[in-house]
C-alpha positions, 0 to 999 in steps of 0.5 A: 495497445498496452504499454511495455511498462504495463506488461512488466508490472502488476499494479495493485492500487488503493481502493477509491473507498479507502482513499476517500475515507482517509481524505474525509477523516483528515478533513474532519480532524483538520476542521475540528482543530481549526474550529477550536483555534480561538479556545485555550486548547491550542497546544493540545489540538495542534497535533490533531490538525497536523495529523488531519493535514497528513491524512489529507495528503496521504489520501490524495497521494493514494489516489495516484500511487499504487499500494503494491507493485509486482514484477512477475519476471523477478518476483519482486513485490514492492510495497508503498505506504500512503504516508511516511517513510515507505511512501517511495516504495520498499522492495522485497529483501534479497531472496524473498519469495512471494506466493499464494497459499490458496487463501492469502498472499505471503512474502517468505524470507530466505530464513523461513519467516513469513509475512502476510500481504494485506488486501485491506484497502486495495482494489479487489480487481487489481489484487485478484490479478496479483493472485493469478500471477503468483506461484502456488505455495510449494511452486518454484521460487522466481527470485532471480535478480 
């Protein structure tokens, strides 16, 4: 039986491939910085090692966190970042409209400015469910908060 939360939200997860690629890249950067710790290039490679650790953490986090969270009732699309200040989630602006134009998913602000919602690095099945739940381009806005 599906949970009540599962029916209220559409979760678009990161793809496993993107998460694993981020983790592997982080290990490569951290290992390359660790190997050269006994060389005179320590000040130069310390940021590389820290970047590697951040990528490892972000990749591990992306295995358990969604990329997008859509609430069909209100039309709010929350965007999560794997690393950085957006990792706790950034909800859409007041009056924002999310729609599918036949090719791409867009977020349209009340002033008419549009931003594309990128499917890069997302699970394809989850993104397809998001597209099915979105209104068409010229359909009614569902942004009642």
